[in-house]
C-alpha positions in Angstrom: 19.3 6.3 -8.5 16.8 6.8 -5.7 17.0 4.3 -2.9 14.2 3.6 -0.4 14.6 3.9 3.3 15.7 0.6 4.6 15.9 -1.3 7.8 16.3 -4.9 9.0 18.7 -7.0 7.1 17.3 -10.2 5.7 19.6 -13.1 4.6 19.0 -16.1 2.4 20.5 -18.9 4.3 21.5 -21.7 1.9 22.4 -24.4 4.3 19.1 -24.1 6.2 17.1 -23.9 3.0 15.4 -20.6 4.0 13.5 -18.4 1.5 13.5 -14.9 2.7 12.6 -11.6 1.1 12.1 -13.0 -2.4 15.5 -14.5 -2.6 16.5 -18.1 -3.6 19.7 -20.0 -3.1 22.7 -20.6 -5.3 20.6 -22.1 -8.2 18.3 -19.2 -8.6 18.0 -15.4 -8.5 14.6 -13.8 -8.2 13.4 -10.3 -8.8 10.2 -8.3 -9.2 10.0 -6.1 -12.2 10.3 -2.4 -11.7 8.1 -1.8 -14.8 5.2 -4.2 -14.1 4.2 -6.5 -11.4 5.8 -9.6 -12.9 8.4 -11.8 -11.2 11.7 -12.7 -12.9 13.7 -15.7 -11.9 17.3 -16.6 -13.0 17.2 -20.3 -13.7 20.7 -21.6 -13.6 20.0 -25.1 -15.0 18.9 -24.7 -17.8 20.3 -21.2 -18.3 17.2 -19.0 -18.6 15.5 -16.0 -17.2 11.9 -17.0 -16.5 9.0 -14.6 -16.2 6.0 -15.2 -14.0 2.8 -13.3 -13.6 3.1 -11.2 -10.5 -0.5 -11.8 -9.4 -1.1 -15.5 -10.3 2.4 -17.0 -10.4 1.6 -18.4 -13.8 4.7 -18.9 -16.0 4.8 -16.5 -18.9 7.8 -18.2 -20.4 11.5 -17.5 -20.9 12.3 -13.8 -20.9 14.3 -12.7 -24.0 15.8 -14.6 -26.9 18.6 -17.2 -26.7 21.6 -15.0 -26.2 24.1 -17.6 -25.1 23.3 -17.0 -21.5 25.2 -19.4 -19.3 24.5 -20.0 -15.6 22.6 -16.8 -14.7 22.8 -15.9 -11.0 22.0 -12.3 -9.9 19.4 -10.0 -11.5 18.8 -6.3 -11.2 16.8 -3.7 -13.0 18.9 -0.7 -13.9 18.0 3.0 -13.5 16.6 3.1 -17.0 14.5 0.0 -16.6 16.7 -2.6 -18.4 17.3 -6.0 -16.9 20.9 -6.9 -16.0 21.9 -10.5 -15.6 25.1 -11.9 -14.0 26.2 -14.8 -16.3 28.5 -16.8 -14.1 29.4 -19.2 -16.9 30.5 -16.3 -19.1 32.1 -14.1 -16.5 29.9 -11.3 -17.8 27.0 -9.1 -17.0 24.4 -9.1 -19.8 21.8 -6.5 -20.6 18.2 -7.0 -21.8 15.4 -4.6 -22.6 13.3 -4.5 -19.4 10.0 -4.6 -21.3 10.6 -6.7 -24.4 13.5 -8.9 -23.3 15.5 -7.9 -26.4 19.2 -8.7 -25.8 21.2 -5.5 -25.8 24.7 -7.0 -25.4 27.4 -7.5 -22.9 27.3 -4.6 -20.4 30.3 -5.5 -18.2 33.2 -7.9 -18.4 36.9 -8.0 -17.7 38.3 -6.2 -14.7 39.1 -9.6 -13.2 35.5 -10.8 -13.2 35.5 -14.4 -12.2 32.2 -16.0 -11.1 29.9 -12.9 -10.9 27.2 -13.7 -8.4 25.0 -11.0 -7.0 24.8 -7.6 -8.7 23.3 -4.3 -7.8 23.4 -0.6 -8.7 24.7 1.6 -5.9 23.7 5.1 -4.8 26.2 6.6 -7.2 24.6 4.7 -10.2 27.6 2.4 -10.6 27.2 -1.4 -10.9 28.6 -3.6 -8.1 29.4 -7.2 -8.7 30.1 -9.9 -6.1 33.2 -11.6 -7.6 32.7 -15.1 -6.1 35.9 -16.8 -7.1 38.4 -14.0 -6.3 36.7 -12.9 -3.0 36.1 -9.3 -4.2 33.4 -6.8 -5.0 34.1 -5.2 -8.3 32.8 -1.8 -9.5 31.8 -0.9 -13.1 30.6 2.4 -14.5 26.8 2.4 -14.4 26.5 4.0 -17.9 29.3 2.5 -19.9 30.1 -0.7 -18.0 33.8 0.1 -18.0 35.7 -1.6 -15.1 36.5 0.7 -12.2 38.5 -1.8 -10.2 38.2 -3.7 -7.0 35.8 -1.8 -4.7 36.0 -4.0 -1.6 38.0 -7.0 -0.4 39.7 -8.3 2.7 38.3 -8.6 6.1 38.1 -12.4 5.7 35.7 -12.1 2.7 35.4 -15.6 1.2 33.0 -16.4 -1.7 31.0 -13.2 -1.8 27.4 -14.1 -2.7 25.1 -11.3 -1.8 25.2 -7.5 -1.8 23.1 -4.8 -0.2 23.5 -1.1 0.5 22.3 -0.3 4.0 20.3 2.7 5.2 23.5 4.6 6.0 25.0 4.0 2.6 27.5 1.2 3.6 27.8 -1.9 1.5 27.0 -5.3 3.2 28.4 -8.4 1.6 27.5 -12.1 2.3 30.6 -14.1 2.8 29.4 -17.6 2.1 32.3 -19.6 3.2 32.9 -17.8 6.5 29.2 -17.7 7.4 29.2 -13.9 7.9 27.8 -10.7 6.6 30.6 -8.2 6.3 30.4 -4.4 6.2 32.3 -2.0 4.0 32.3 1.8 3.7 29.9 2.6 0.9 32.1 5.3 -0.6 35.7 4.1 -0.1 35.2 0.3 0.2 37.2 0.2 3.4 36.4 -2.8 5.6 34.4 -1.9 8.7 34.0 -5.3 10.4 31.7 -8.3 10.6 28.1 -7.1 10.8 26.4 -10.5 11.3 27.6 -13.9 12.2 26.7 -16.9 14.3 25.8 -20.5 14.2 22.5 -19.8 12.4 24.3 -18.7 9.3 25.3 -21.5 6.9 26.6 -20.2 3.5 24.6 -17.0 3.6 23.7 -15.7 0.1 21.5 -12.9 -1.1 20.8 -10.0 1.2 18.0 -7.4 1.4 17.1 -4.6 3.8 13.3 -4.4 4.4 11.7 -1.0 3.6 10.0 1.1 6.3 7.3 3.6 5.6 8.1 7.3 5.4 7.2 9.0 8.6 4.1 11.1 8.3 4.3 14.9 8.5 3.5 16.3 12.0 -0.1 17.4 12.0 -1.2 14.9 9.4 -3.6 13.2 11.8 -5.5 11.2 9.2 -2.4 10.0 7.4 -3.5 11.1 3.9 -0.2 12.9 3.2 -1.7 16.4 3.5 -1.8 18.6 6.6 -5.1 20.4 6.0 -8.5 21.3 7.5 -9.6 17.7 7.7 -6.9 17.0 10.2 -8.1 19.9 12.3 -11.6 18.5 12.3 -10.3 15.1 13.3 -8.3 16.7 16.1 -11.4 18.6 17.3 -13.3 15.3 17.6 -10.4 13.6 19.3 -7.5 15.6 20.6 -5.5 12.5 21.4 -4.7 12.1 17.7 -1.8 14.6 18.0 -0.5 18.0 18.9 -2.3 20.9 17.4 0.9 22.9 17.4 2.3 20.4 14.8 -0.8 20.9 12.7 -0.4 24.7 12.8 3.3 24.5 12.0 2.9 22.2 9.0 -0.5 23.3 7.7 -0.5 23.1 3.9 2.7 21.0 3.6 2.2 19.4 1.2 -1.1 20.6 -0.2 -3.2 18.1 -2.1 -5.5 19.0 -5.0 -8.4 19.7 -2.7 -6.3 22.0 -0.4 -7.4 25.1 -2.2 -10.8 24.7 -0.8 -9.6 24.2 2.7 -9.6 27.4 4.9 -6.4 28.9 6.3 -5.4 28.1 10.0 -6.7 31.4 11.3 -10.1 30.8 9.7 -10.2 27.3 11.1 -9.4 28.7 14.6 -12.4 31.0 14.2 -14.5 28.0 13.3 -13.2 26.2 16.3 -14.3 29.1 18.6 -17.7 29.2 16.9 -18.0 25.4 17.4 -17.4 25.9 21.1 -20.0 28.6 21.4 -22.6 27.1 19.1 -21.9 23.3 18.8 -25.3 22.3 17.5 -25.3 24.9 14.7 -21.7 24.0 13.8 -22.5 20.3 13.5 -25.6 21.0 11.5 -23.5 23.1 9.0 -21.0 20.4 8.7 -23.7 18.0 7.4 -24.6 20.3 4.6 
């Protein structure tokens, strides 16, 4: 499973009634579809997953048939596009077709699951479950749903209610009843300490790291994702846009569809010399 680059932890703070990063409090879970721009909300009372138009916010209705869902909390779309729902009232994680809502059965259960809260797929593809009542994070095989045991516990964890893998691969867990966000090694589950705490936190719940844009390649002065002749022409007009050495180093990486028509660096240097000698002619040719 590919994960975006992340930065800046966001916490849904239940006591203060904050709504941050598309996360609601204990009564609801909320998630944007990976398949289309709709919004999915786990509605605990009554027990439903509701679907809203991602552009207008208009309710499209309940997602999926009545499958005996009881007290849904966390939602996550899996690597294959299916929707996984933590059913706290059943101590199970249920699976639904991500497009049609067709119920596909119980994906994960057992393994000591008691009050599944937040759920997410980790970098390895396994499913992680915040086990609210037993103060643990459980791990399940991401393909079969078979229990793999307790992944993280201890360190004062009390009522885990939010999970997020950080940019370095560590697992961050909201500890609701100690008003902290705890940090665990993302591979071994070893406790690494309290990451966030303070008077501002009151029963912290769901967590999310905000994405950051990928850094542009050196020499991509116009930010279009290609290092090509257009960047050189931009640099010629305004050399403050960047270092020409970066452009020369990365020229053609990656090449867009139009790159075949762009001259090689040596040819562009020749154009540059011509432009210095005969700027009026050069500008006239560019217009044609």
